[in-house]
C-alpha positions as CSV (number, residue, x, y, z in Angstrom):
1,M,45.3,-13.7,-49.3
2,D,42.3,-13.8,-51.5
3,K,38.9,-12.5,-49.9
4,I,36.1,-14.9,-48.8
5,N,33.1,-14.4,-50.9
6,F,29.7,-15.9,-49.0
7,I,26.1,-14.9,-49.1
8,L,24.5,-12.8,-46.0
9,D,20.9,-12.3,-45.8
10,G,20.5,-13.2,-49.6
11,K,23.2,-10.5,-50.5
12,A,26.9,-11.5,-51.7
13,V,29.6,-10.3,-49.3
14,S,33.1,-10.9,-48.9
15,A,35.2,-10.9,-45.8
16,Q,39.2,-10.6,-45.2
17,P,40.7,-13.8,-43.6
18,G,39.9,-14.2,-40.1
19,Q,37.3,-11.4,-40.0
20,T,34.0,-13.2,-38.3
21,I,30.6,-12.9,-39.4
22,L,29.9,-10.4,-37.2
23,D,32.4,-8.3,-38.5
24,V,31.3,-8.5,-42.1
25,A,27.7,-7.8,-40.8
26,K,28.5,-4.6,-39.0
27,N,30.4,-3.6,-42.5
28,S,27.3,-4.3,-44.1
29,D,24.9,-2.1,-41.8
30,I,23.3,-5.5,-40.6
31,S,22.6,-5.1,-36.6
32,I,23.6,-8.6,-34.7
33,P,23.0,-8.5,-31.1
34,T,25.8,-9.5,-28.6
35,L,26.5,-9.1,-25.0
36,C,30.0,-10.9,-24.7
37,H,31.7,-9.4,-27.8
38,N,34.2,-6.6,-26.7
39,Q,36.8,-5.3,-29.5
40,K,39.1,-4.6,-26.6
41,I,39.7,-8.2,-25.5
42,S,39.9,-11.6,-27.1
43,R,36.7,-13.7,-28.0
44,T,34.6,-14.9,-25.4
45,T,31.7,-16.6,-27.1
46,S,29.6,-17.2,-24.0
47,C,26.0,-15.5,-24.7
48,F,25.1,-17.0,-27.8
49,V,22.8,-13.8,-28.4
50,C,24.6,-13.2,-31.6
51,V,23.7,-16.5,-33.3
52,V,23.1,-16.7,-37.0
53,K,22.3,-20.2,-39.3
54,D,24.3,-21.7,-41.8
55,V,21.5,-22.1,-44.1
56,K,23.2,-25.3,-46.1
57,S,23.9,-27.1,-42.9
58,G,21.0,-25.7,-40.6
59,R,23.6,-25.3,-37.8
60,F,23.3,-22.1,-35.5
61,L,26.4,-20.2,-35.3
62,P,28.0,-17.6,-32.9
63,S,28.6,-15.0,-35.3
64,C,31.0,-13.1,-32.9
65,S,33.7,-16.1,-33.5
66,A,32.6,-18.1,-36.5
67,C,34.4,-16.8,-39.7
68,P,32.8,-17.5,-42.9
69,V,34.1,-20.1,-45.6
70,P,33.6,-19.6,-49.3
71,G,30.2,-20.2,-50.9
72,Q,28.5,-20.3,-47.4
73,E,25.1,-18.9,-46.8
74,I,24.4,-17.3,-43.5
75,D,20.6,-16.1,-42.4
76,S,20.9,-13.6,-39.6
77,S,17.8,-11.6,-39.9
78,S,14.9,-14.7,-40.6
79,D,12.2,-15.2,-37.8
80,E,13.8,-18.6,-37.0
81,V,17.2,-16.8,-36.0
82,K,15.4,-14.2,-34.0
83,N,13.5,-16.8,-32.1
84,M,16.6,-18.7,-31.2
85,R,18.3,-15.2,-30.4
86,R,15.2,-14.8,-27.8
87,T,16.0,-18.3,-26.3
88,A,19.4,-17.3,-25.6
89,L,18.3,-14.2,-23.8
90,E,15.5,-16.1,-21.9
91,L,18.4,-18.7,-20.7
92,L,20.5,-15.7,-19.5
93,L,17.5,-13.9,-17.9
94,S,16.2,-17.3,-16.1
95,E,19.5,-16.8,-14.0
96,H,19.7,-13.2,-13.8
97,T,18.5,-11.7,-10.5
98,G,18.3,-8.0,-9.8
99,D,15.8,-4.9,-10.1
100,C,15.6,-3.3,-13.4
101,E,13.4,-0.9,-11.9
102,A,12.5,0.0,-8.4
103,P,9.4,-1.7,-7.0
104,C,8.2,1.6,-6.4
105,T,8.4,3.0,-9.6
106,I,6.6,-0.2,-11.0
107,A,3.7,0.3,-8.4
108,C,2.9,3.6,-9.3
109,P,-0.2,3.7,-11.5
110,A,1.2,6.8,-13.6
111,H,4.8,5.1,-13.5
112,A,6.5,8.3,-11.8
113,R,10.2,7.8,-11.5
114,V,9.6,7.6,-7.9
115,E,13.3,6.5,-6.8
116,E,14.5,9.3,-8.6
117,Y,12.4,12.1,-7.1
118,V,13.2,10.7,-3.6
119,R,16.6,10.9,-4.4
120,A,16.5,14.3,-5.4
121,G,14.6,14.9,-1.9
122,R,17.2,13.1,-0.3
123,K,19.9,15.7,-1.8
124,G,17.7,18.4,-0.8
125,D,16.8,19.5,-4.2
126,F,13.3,19.7,-4.2
127,L,12.8,21.6,-7.1
128,E,14.5,19.0,-9.5
129,C,12.4,16.4,-7.1
130,L,8.9,18.7,-8.5
131,K,10.8,18.4,-12.1
132,I,10.7,14.5,-12.1
133,V,7.1,14.2,-10.6
134,K,5.6,16.4,-13.0
135,E,6.9,14.2,-15.7
136,R,4.0,12.1,-14.9
137,I,1.8,13.7,-12.2
138,P,0.4,17.0,-13.2
139,L,-1.4,17.6,-9.8
140,P,1.1,17.1,-7.2
141,M,-0.3,19.0,-4.6
142,S,-3.5,17.1,-4.6
143,I,-2.1,13.4,-5.1
144,G,0.7,14.5,-2.3
145,R,-2.2,14.7,-0.1
146,V,-4.6,12.0,-1.3
147,C,-2.8,9.4,-2.9
148,P,-3.1,5.9,-1.6
149,R,0.5,5.4,-1.8
150,F,0.6,2.3,-4.2
151,C,4.5,3.0,-4.0
152,E,5.0,2.6,-0.4
153,K,3.1,-0.7,-0.3
154,D,5.5,-2.0,-2.5
155,C,8.7,-0.4,-0.9
156,R,11.5,-2.8,-0.1
157,K,11.9,-1.0,3.1
158,N,9.0,-2.9,4.5
159,V,11.1,-5.7,4.8
160,T,13.1,-4.4,7.8
161,G,10.4,-2.1,9.1
162,E,8.2,0.7,7.5
163,P,8.1,2.0,4.0
164,V,9.8,5.3,3.1
165,A,7.3,8.2,3.1
166,I,7.5,8.4,-0.4
167,N,4.2,10.5,-1.1
168,D,5.4,13.3,1.6
169,F,8.3,14.0,-0.9
170,K,5.8,15.0,-3.7
171,R,3.8,17.0,-1.5
172,L,6.8,19.0,-0.1
173,A,8.3,19.7,-3.5
174,A,5.0,20.9,-5.0
175,D,3.9,22.9,-2.0
176,L,7.6,24.7,-2.3
177,Y,7.7,25.3,-6.4
178,Y,4.6,24.4,-7.9
179,E,3.4,27.9,-8.2
180,T,6.9,29.0,-9.6
181,Y,8.1,26.0,-11.7
182,L,6.9,26.3,-15.5
183,E,7.7,23.4,-17.6
184,E,9.3,23.7,-20.9
185,L,6.4,23.7,-23.6
186,P,6.6,23.2,-27.2
187,P,4.6,25.6,-29.6
188,L,1.2,24.7,-30.4
189,I,0.2,23.0,-33.6
190,D,-2.8,23.8,-35.7
191,K,-5.3,21.5,-34.1
192,Q,-7.2,21.5,-30.8
193,V,-8.9,19.0,-28.7
194,A,-12.3,19.1,-26.4
195,I,-12.2,17.3,-23.1
196,V,-15.4,16.4,-21.5
197,G,-14.7,16.0,-17.9
198,A,-12.4,18.4,-15.5
199,G,-11.8,15.8,-13.0
200,P,-8.2,14.0,-12.6
201,A,-8.2,12.1,-15.9
202,G,-9.6,15.3,-17.9
203,L,-7.1,17.6,-16.2
204,A,-4.2,15.2,-17.0
205,T,-5.1,14.7,-20.7
206,A,-5.0,18.4,-20.9
207,Y,-1.7,18.7,-19.2
208,F,-0.1,16.0,-21.3
209,L,-1.5,17.4,-24.8
210,R,-0.3,20.8,-23.9
211,R,3.2,19.2,-23.1
212,N,3.1,17.7,-26.7
213,G,2.1,21.0,-28.3
214,I,-1.7,20.7,-28.5
215,A,-4.4,23.2,-27.0
216,S,-7.6,22.0,-25.4
217,V,-10.8,23.2,-23.9
218,V,-11.9,21.5,-20.9
219,Y,-15.8,21.1,-20.3
220,D,-17.3,20.0,-16.9
221,Q,-21.0,19.9,-15.8
222,M,-20.3,21.4,-12.3
223,P,-19.7,25.0,-11.6
224,Q,-16.1,24.8,-11.0
225,P,-13.5,22.5,-12.5
226,G,-12.0,19.5,-10.6
227,G,-14.4,16.8,-10.7
228,M,-14.1,14.4,-7.6
229,L,-11.3,16.4,-6.4
230,R,-13.4,19.1,-5.5
231,Y,-17.0,17.7,-5.2
232,G,-16.1,14.4,-3.6
233,I,-12.6,14.6,-1.7
234,P,-13.4,16.6,1.7
235,E,-11.9,19.6,2.7
236,Y,-9.8,18.0,5.4
237,R,-8.2,15.7,3.3
238,L,-7.8,18.3,0.1
239,P,-8.5,22.0,0.8
240,K,-9.9,23.6,-2.2
241,A,-7.4,26.7,-1.9
242,I,-4.6,24.0,-2.9
243,L,-6.8,22.7,-5.8
244,D,-7.2,26.2,-7.2
245,K,-3.5,26.9,-7.1
246,E,-3.0,23.5,-9.1
247,L,-5.7,24.8,-11.4
248,A,-4.2,28.1,-11.9
249,H,-1.2,26.7,-13.4
250,F,-3.7,25.1,-16.1
251,N,-4.7,28.5,-17.1
252,K,-1.1,29.7,-17.2
253,I,-0.2,27.1,-19.9
254,G,-3.2,28.0,-21.8
255,I,-5.7,25.4,-21.1
256,K,-9.1,26.9,-21.1
257,F,-12.2,25.6,-18.9
258,E,-16.1,26.1,-19.6
259,C,-18.3,24.9,-16.7
260,S,-21.6,24.1,-16.3
261,R,-21.8,22.3,-19.6
262,K,-23.2,19.0,-19.5
263,L,-22.8,16.1,-22.3
264,G,-26.3,15.3,-23.5
265,A,-27.8,18.4,-22.2
266,D,-26.2,21.7,-23.3
267,L,-23.0,20.0,-24.9
268,S,-23.4,18.0,-28.2
269,L,-21.0,15.1,-28.6
270,K,-21.8,15.5,-32.4
271,E,-20.8,19.2,-32.4
272,L,-17.8,18.4,-30.7
273,K,-16.4,16.0,-33.1
274,Q,-16.8,18.4,-35.9
275,K,-15.7,21.5,-34.2
276,F,-12.6,19.8,-32.8
277,G,-9.4,17.8,-34.1
278,A,-10.4,15.1,-31.4
279,V,-12.7,14.8,-28.5
280,A,-11.4,13.2,-25.0
281,V,-14.3,12.0,-23.0
282,T,-13.4,11.7,-19.3
283,I,-16.7,12.1,-17.2
284,G,-15.8,9.9,-14.2
285,C,-18.4,7.8,-12.3
286,W,-21.0,9.6,-10.7
287,Q,-23.7,7.1,-10.8
288,P,-24.3,5.9,-7.1
289,G,-24.6,2.1,-6.6
290,S,-27.7,0.5,-5.1
291,M,-27.9,-0.9,-1.8
292,R,-30.3,-3.7,-3.2
293,C,-32.6,-3.5,-0.2
294,E,-36.1,-2.7,0.8
295,G,-36.7,0.9,1.5
296,E,-33.2,2.1,-0.1
297,E,-34.8,5.4,-1.5
298,L,-34.9,6.8,2.2
299,A,-31.0,6.6,2.1
300,V,-28.9,9.6,0.5
301,Q,-26.3,8.5,-1.7
302,G,-22.7,9.2,-0.3
303,I,-21.4,11.2,-3.3
304,E,-24.3,13.2,-3.6
305,W,-24.4,14.0,-0.2
306,L,-20.7,15.1,-0.3
307,E,-21.1,17.2,-3.3
308,K,-24.0,19.3,-1.7
309,I,-21.7,20.0,1.1
310,A,-18.9,21.0,-1.2
311,L,-21.4,23.5,-2.9
312,N,-22.1,24.8,0.2
313,N,-18.2,25.5,1.1
314,W,-18.1,22.4,3.5
315,Q,-20.4,23.9,5.5
316,G,-23.8,22.1,6.8
317,E,-26.3,21.6,9.6
318,N,-25.7,18.9,12.3
319,P,-27.2,15.7,10.6
320,G,-27.9,14.0,14.2
321,R,-27.4,10.4,14.4
322,V,-25.7,9.0,11.0
323,I,-25.6,5.6,9.5
324,V,-23.0,5.2,6.8
325,V,-23.2,1.6,4.7
326,G,-20.1,0.8,3.1
327,G,-16.2,0.1,3.8
328,G,-14.6,2.2,0.8
329,N,-12.8,5.5,1.1
330,T,-15.8,7.4,0.1
331,A,-17.6,5.7,3.1
332,M,-14.7,7.0,5.1
333,D,-15.1,10.7,3.8
334,C,-18.8,10.5,4.7
335,L,-18.1,9.1,8.1
336,R,-15.5,11.9,9.0
337,T,-17.4,14.7,7.5
338,A,-20.5,13.9,9.4
339,I,-18.2,13.9,12.8
340,R,-17.3,17.4,11.5
341,L,-20.6,18.7,11.0
342,G,-21.2,18.0,14.7
343,S,-23.1,14.6,14.6
344,P,-23.1,12.9,18.3
345,D,-23.1,9.4,16.8
346,V,-21.4,8.2,13.7
347,N,-22.0,4.5,12.7
348,C,-20.3,2.5,9.8
349,F,-21.8,-0.8,8.8
350,Y,-20.0,-3.2,6.5
351,R,-20.7,-6.6,5.7
352,R,-17.1,-7.9,6.0
353,T,-14.5,-7.4,8.6
354,E,-11.9,-4.6,8.7
355,A,-9.3,-6.5,7.2
356,E,-11.5,-6.7,4.0
357,M,-12.4,-3.1,4.0
358,P,-11.2,-1.5,0.3
359,A,-10.6,1.9,2.2
360,E,-7.0,2.9,2.8
361,G,-5.6,1.8,6.4
362,I,-4.9,5.1,7.4
363,E,-8.6,6.3,6.3
364,I,-9.8,3.6,8.8
365,Q,-7.6,4.5,11.3
366,E,-8.1,8.0,11.3
367,A,-11.8,7.3,11.3
368,H,-11.5,5.3,14.6
369,E,-9.3,8.0,16.0
370,E,-11.9,10.8,15.5
371,G,-14.8,8.5,17.3
372,V,-16.5,6.5,14.2
373,K,-18.1,3.5,15.6
374,F,-17.4,0.3,13.4
375,N,-20.1,-2.3,13.1
376,L,-18.7,-5.2,11.3
377,L,-20.0,-8.5,9.6
378,T,-23.4,-6.4,9.2
379,A,-26.0,-5.8,6.3
380,P,-28.6,-3.8,5.8
381,V,-31.6,-5.7,4.8
382,G,-34.3,-3.0,4.8
383,L,-35.2,0.8,5.5
384,R,-38.2,2.2,7.1
385,R,-39.3,5.6,8.2
386,E,-40.9,5.5,11.9
387,N,-41.5,8.1,14.5
388,G,-39.5,10.6,12.3
389,H,-36.4,8.4,12.1
390,I,-34.8,6.2,10.0
391,V,-34.8,2.6,10.9
392,M,-32.4,0.2,9.4
393,T,-33.0,-3.6,10.0
394,C,-29.6,-5.4,10.0
395,Q,-28.5,-8.9,9.4
396,K,-25.1,-10.4,11.3
397,M,-22.9,-12.1,8.4
398,E,-20.1,-14.6,8.4
399,L,-17.4,-15.1,6.0
400,G,-17.4,-18.1,3.7
401,E,-15.3,-18.8,0.5
402,P,-13.6,-16.1,-1.4
403,D,-15.7,-14.5,-4.3
404,A,-14.7,-12.8,-7.6
405,S,-12.8,-10.0,-5.9
406,G,-10.7,-12.3,-4.1
407,R,-12.3,-11.4,-0.5
408,R,-14.1,-14.0,1.6
409,R,-17.9,-14.0,0.7
410,P,-20.3,-12.6,3.4
411,N,-22.9,-15.1,4.2
412,P,-26.3,-14.2,6.1
413,V,-26.6,-15.7,9.6
414,P,-30.3,-17.1,9.7
415,G,-32.0,-15.7,12.5
416,S,-29.5,-12.6,13.5
417,E,-31.6,-9.6,12.2
418,Y,-32.1,-6.8,14.4
419,D,-32.8,-2.8,14.2
420,V,-31.1,0.4,14.4
421,E,-32.3,3.7,14.5
422,A,-30.7,7.2,12.8
423,D,-31.6,10.3,11.6
424,L,-29.6,10.2,8.2
425,V,-28.5,6.9,6.7
426,I,-26.2,7.4,3.9
427,A,-25.1,4.7,1.1
428,A,-21.6,4.6,-0.1
429,I,-21.3,1.4,-1.6
430,G,-19.8,2.1,-5.0
431,Q,-20.0,4.3,-7.9
432,K,-20.8,3.4,-12.0
433,T,-20.7,5.5,-15.4
434,R,-23.5,7.4,-16.2
435,A,-22.7,7.4,-20.0
436,T,-25.2,9.2,-22.5
437,A,-26.7,7.1,-25.1
438,D,-24.3,8.2,-28.1
439,L,-21.3,6.7,-26.1
440,R,-20.4,2.9,-26.7
441,A,-20.7,1.0,-23.4
442,T,-19.5,-2.2,-21.9
443,K,-22.0,-4.6,-20.2
444,W,-20.9,-3.3,-16.9
445,G,-21.7,0.3,-18.1
446,D,-18.5,1.7,-18.4
447,I,-17.2,3.2,-22.0
448,D,-16.0,0.7,-24.5
449,V,-12.6,1.8,-25.8
450,D,-9.6,0.1,-27.6
451,Q,-7.6,-0.9,-24.2
452,E,-4.1,0.2,-26.1
453,T,-5.0,3.6,-27.5
454,Y,-8.3,4.5,-25.9
455,H,-10.2,5.1,-29.0
456,L,-13.9,5.0,-29.1
457,E,-15.0,5.8,-32.5
458,D,-14.1,8.5,-35.2
459,N,-11.8,11.1,-33.5
460,V,-13.4,10.4,-30.0
461,F,-11.5,9.1,-27.3
462,A,-12.2,7.9,-23.5
463,A,-10.1,7.5,-20.1
464,G,-10.5,7.4,-16.5
465,D,-13.0,6.2,-14.3
466,C,-15.5,6.1,-17.0
467,V,-13.4,3.7,-18.7
468,T,-12.1,1.3,-15.9
469,G,-14.7,2.1,-13.0
470,A,-14.0,3.9,-10.1
471,A,-10.5,4.4,-9.2
472,T,-8.1,6.7,-7.4
473,V,-6.8,10.1,-8.4
474,V,-3.4,8.9,-9.5
475,E,-4.9,6.1,-11.5
476,G,-7.2,8.7,-13.3
477,V,-4.2,10.7,-14.1
478,A,-2.4,7.8,-15.5
479,G,-5.4,7.0,-17.8
480,G,-5.2,10.8,-18.9
481,R,-1.7,10.5,-20.0
482,K,-2.4,7.6,-22.1
483,I,-5.2,8.8,-24.0
484,A,-3.4,12.0,-24.5
485,L,-0.7,10.2,-26.2
486,G,-3.2,8.3,-28.1
487,I,-4.7,11.6,-29.4
488,V,-1.1,12.8,-30.3
489,D,-0.6,9.8,-32.7
490,F,-4.2,10.3,-33.9
491,L,-3.6,14.1,-34.7
492,T,-0.1,13.9,-36.1
493,G,-0.5,10.5,-38.0
494,S,1.9,8.8,-36.0
495,K,1.5,4.8,-35.5
496,H,0.9,3.7,-31.9
497,Q,3.9,1.8,-30.6
498,Q,3.1,-0.6,-27.7
499,E,6.0,-0.1,-25.3
500,K,7.9,-3.6,-24.6
501,V,9.3,-3.2,-21.1
502,I,10.8,-6.2,-19.3
503,N,11.5,-6.0,-15.6
504,V,13.5,-8.3,-13.7
505,S,12.9,-8.4,-10.0
506,R,14.4,-9.7,-7.0
507,G,10.9,-10.6,-5.7
508,H,8.1,-8.9,-3.9
509,W,9.2,-7.7,-0.4
510,S,7.0,-10.1,1.3
511,S,8.9,-12.9,0.0
512,L,12.5,-11.7,1.2
513,V,14.4,-11.6,4.2
514,P,16.7,-8.5,5.6
515,D,19.7,-10.6,4.0
516,D,18.4,-10.4,0.9
517,L,18.6,-6.7,0.6
518,V,21.2,-4.9,-1.6
519,Y,22.6,-1.8,-0.2
520,L,23.9,0.5,-2.9
521,R,24.9,3.3,-0.7
522,N,27.1,3.1,2.2
523,D,25.0,5.6,4.3
524,V,21.2,3.9,4.0
525,S,19.7,4.9,7.2
526,H,18.0,2.3,9.8
527,E,16.2,5.2,11.5
528,S,12.1,4.8,12.1
529,R,10.0,6.3,9.4
530,V,9.1,10.3,10.1
531,K,5.9,10.6,11.6
532,M,3.1,12.7,10.2
533,D,2.2,15.9,11.6
534,F,-1.3,16.0,12.8
535,I,-3.5,19.0,13.8
536,P,-4.8,18.3,17.6
537,L,-7.8,15.9,17.6
538,A,-10.2,18.2,18.9
539,E,-9.4,20.5,16.1
540,R,-9.6,17.7,13.4
541,C,-13.1,16.6,14.9
542,S,-14.7,20.1,15.0
543,T,-13.3,21.9,11.8
544,F,-12.4,21.1,8.1
545,S,-8.9,22.2,8.6
546,E,-6.4,20.1,6.7
547,V,-5.8,17.0,8.9
548,T,-1.8,17.0,8.7
549,H,0.8,19.5,7.9
550,T,3.5,19.3,4.9
551,L,6.8,18.1,6.7
552,S,9.7,20.2,6.6
553,E,12.7,19.7,4.2
554,E,14.7,18.8,7.0
555,F,12.5,15.9,8.0
556,M,12.4,14.9,4.4
557,R,16.0,15.0,3.7
558,K,16.5,12.4,6.5
559,E,13.5,10.4,5.4
560,G,15.2,10.2,2.1
561,E,18.4,8.4,3.7
562,R,16.2,5.7,4.5
563,C,15.6,4.7,0.9
564,L,17.6,1.4,-0.3
565,E,17.5,3.0,-4.1
566,C,16.8,-0.4,-5.3
567,S,16.9,-0.1,-8.9
568,C,19.6,-1.4,-11.1
569,T,22.5,1.2,-11.1
570,A,23.0,0.2,-15.1
571,K,19.0,0.4,-16.2
572,A,19.9,3.2,-18.3
573,D,22.4,1.5,-20.4
574,C,21.9,-2.4,-19.6
575,K,22.4,-4.1,-22.9
576,L,20.8,-7.3,-21.6
577,K,17.5,-5.3,-21.0
578,S,17.5,-3.3,-24.0
579,I,18.0,-6.5,-26.3
580,S,15.7,-8.4,-24.6
581,E,13.1,-5.6,-24.8
582,E,13.8,-5.1,-28.7
583,Y,13.4,-9.3,-29.0
584,G,10.5,-9.6,-26.8
585,A,12.2,-11.9,-24.2
586,S,10.6,-12.4,-21.0
587,P,12.3,-13.2,-17.6
588,E,9.5,-15.5,-16.9
589,A,9.8,-17.7,-19.8
590,I,12.1,-20.2,-17.9
591,V,11.4,-20.8,-14.3
592,G,13.3,-22.5,-11.8
593,E,15.1,-21.8,-8.7
594,K,18.0,-19.4,-9.0
595,V,21.5,-19.7,-7.5
596,K,21.7,-17.3,-4.7
597,S,25.3,-16.0,-4.9
598,G,24.7,-12.5,-3.0
599,Y,26.7,-9.5,-3.8
600,D,29.7,-7.8,-2.4
601,N,30.2,-4.4,-1.4
602,R,33.0,-4.1,0.9
603,H,34.8,-1.9,-1.5
604,P,34.6,1.8,-0.6
605,T,33.2,2.7,-4.1
606,I,32.7,-0.5,-6.0
607,I,29.5,-3.0,-5.8
608,R,29.8,-6.4,-7.2
609,D,26.3,-8.1,-7.7
610,R,27.0,-11.6,-8.6
611,M,23.3,-12.3,-9.0
612,K,23.1,-10.1,-12.0
613,C,26.2,-11.5,-13.5
614,I,25.8,-13.4,-17.1
615,K,29.3,-14.9,-16.8
616,C,30.1,-13.3,-20.1
617,G,33.7,-13.3,-19.0
618,I,34.3,-9.4,-20.2
619,C,35.4,-8.0,-17.1
620,V,37.8,-11.2,-16.4
621,K,39.7,-10.4,-19.8
622,I,39.6,-6.5,-19.5
623,C,41.4,-6.8,-16.2
624,K,44.3,-9.2,-17.5
625,E,44.4,-8.2,-21.2
626,V,43.9,-4.4,-20.7
627,I,44.7,-3.7,-17.7
628,N,47.5,-6.3,-17.0
629,R,46.0,-7.3,-13.8
630,N,44.5,-10.8,-12.7
631,L,42.0,-9.6,-10.1
632,L,39.0,-11.4,-11.2
633,S,38.7,-15.1,-12.5
634,Q,35.9,-17.5,-13.3
635,K,35.2,-19.9,-10.7
636,Q,33.8,-23.4,-10.5
637,R,32.1,-25.1,-13.7
638,G,28.6,-25.3,-15.1
639,F,25.6,-23.8,-13.6
640,V,27.2,-22.5,-10.4
641,T,29.9,-20.8,-12.3
642,S,30.8,-17.3,-10.7
643,V,33.1,-14.4,-11.4
644,G,35.2,-13.9,-8.2
645,T,38.4,-12.5,-6.7
646,A,41.2,-14.8,-5.4
647,F,40.3,-16.2,-1.9
648,G,37.0,-14.2,-1.9
649,E,39.0,-11.2,-1.1
650,P,37.6,-7.7,-1.6
651,L,38.7,-5.7,-4.5
652,P,42.0,-3.7,-3.8
653,D,41.4,0.0,-3.1
654,S,43.4,1.0,-6.3
655,C,40.5,-0.3,-8.2
656,R,38.4,3.1,-7.6
657,E,41.1,4.7,-9.9
658,C,40.7,2.6,-12.6
659,G,36.9,1.1,-13.1
660,A,37.5,-0.4,-16.6
661,C,35.6,-3.4,-15.8
662,I,32.7,-1.4,-14.7
663,E,32.8,0.4,-17.8
664,E,32.6,-2.6,-20.1
665,C,30.4,-4.9,-17.8
666,P,26.9,-5.2,-19.9
667,V,24.4,-5.7,-17.1
668,G,25.8,-3.6,-14.5
669,A,27.0,-6.6,-12.1
670,L,30.2,-4.5,-11.3
671,D,29.1,-0.9,-11.0
672,W,29.9,2.2,-8.9
673,K,28.0,2.7,-5.6
674,I,25.4,5.3,-5.4
675,K,26.4,8.6,-3.9
């Protein structure tokens, strides 16, 4: 028979009788996405992601089943066609429920592959655990001790009890292998970067630059590198011997440090710009916040007080009666440090309730245990010196409507003023960026950069607390990686590509009930969370010894068995996810209540997650047309259509020897269980 001649994207092409538009497009190296087309089976034509447009009639056709006709003109690549494909994808996403990524991984500011390193720990491979951690976290010994555990706050195990002790996997793996593990490093290119600031963001910038073949010199105003890790976080939380072990690794991979060099004093930004291929400014937040009350000059600043003690190797005189004003982590550090220096009376004054305190819950709990007294709903009005002591006038507060932070605003209670006496008052109420005049700043005083590339001007970049405001160590590390990648693009001439990632979610754990949890393993443990191993309370209160011991491999392997491992088993090769990211489709574009169809894990090795199914019909036809079985079929009609077995029976045990439907499922609705 004669060939069929037609136009495809403005070019003359021909098709054999029976060929579809999709077939011709493939032969012409034109990419058309599809989720339901599979060459092993007859056509299903269910997803409509492969639509093209008949230019003459204006109709949209599924290219996987539509055959061309002579003289037809087909458009497969215009914005209009792409928008139609995006709509088809968003319709599929609107009733697709799963977890493209584990909530813990999404919650981690550094986006470490949390689920994967916990899995490695569960299997007892803590070296592999460390390798995965160091893909995104170059300071695992420190962060394993001081991280506020964003990942655990979003852990699905919260639905039935306590979250998995995720951070302790990082700590154990690092303690076991950090000093001996050396990552593979590419050869260096001929350009160097100057980094100003040797705190978490600066260290991370240097590390990720080196992993991309770029050397750096890290400058810092303090006598030793580490930034707030060394001079802000107390010894009992992060022993400086641990930090020194981490920094020794930076020396090992060729990163150079020059300390006691301050930007704007003996370090010139102009000279750095001329000498180096790029400059990364990661100077942190070292400017204390104001108490905004009369006599505040009588108070010492929290970060400056901690710095002074750190410079004295965490030794100091008994400060007498201590008042700390503030409710953040720095306030907790000051309070607990005062206890260890022998203060007989340590008080925290905070203008809201304990529930509104920005400090981590574990920090507040440990401060209580160590004898700190909390004076809540109380704010300072003024300070004065009297008879060799400091008198602080306070006023009681009551909570009103929420303010810009989302917390209820504290309002003064008229006539509630009273005085308290102390030998030392410490203000720990926030920190700001202390930027030099040659760094462009926002109205809040932070360095003003492009939010995608972290580019400031010329060859200067900035990241970390000096850009975001005071944050955590892991957030600083995340910023350091981003700035490093921006500098890599700048120095190599690459064009920055904003990563498009979608993550379908079953929902935050607080919106779920136990029946909503999906068990991808047969051996998930329901035991209680492993307990932290604290040193005796008397030792905690009288020394700067590290508060907790690293948990053992045995304990952590058992803890790993509690993990649900809730990310999609097909996240590495899910066609719906990859095509949706390519076309910019959003899971939130079409909203509404999704049909809860549940999952079936009765088979020993196979799980059928009906909530992920997009009803493409591939599994049904693979089983029928390729394997010559009829184990699966589509049931009911319309929106509630589902794929299932006869009479709702489980798949037969013999399916473990086949798995053909699993191999062809485009979304992981049928998959092998996790081992």
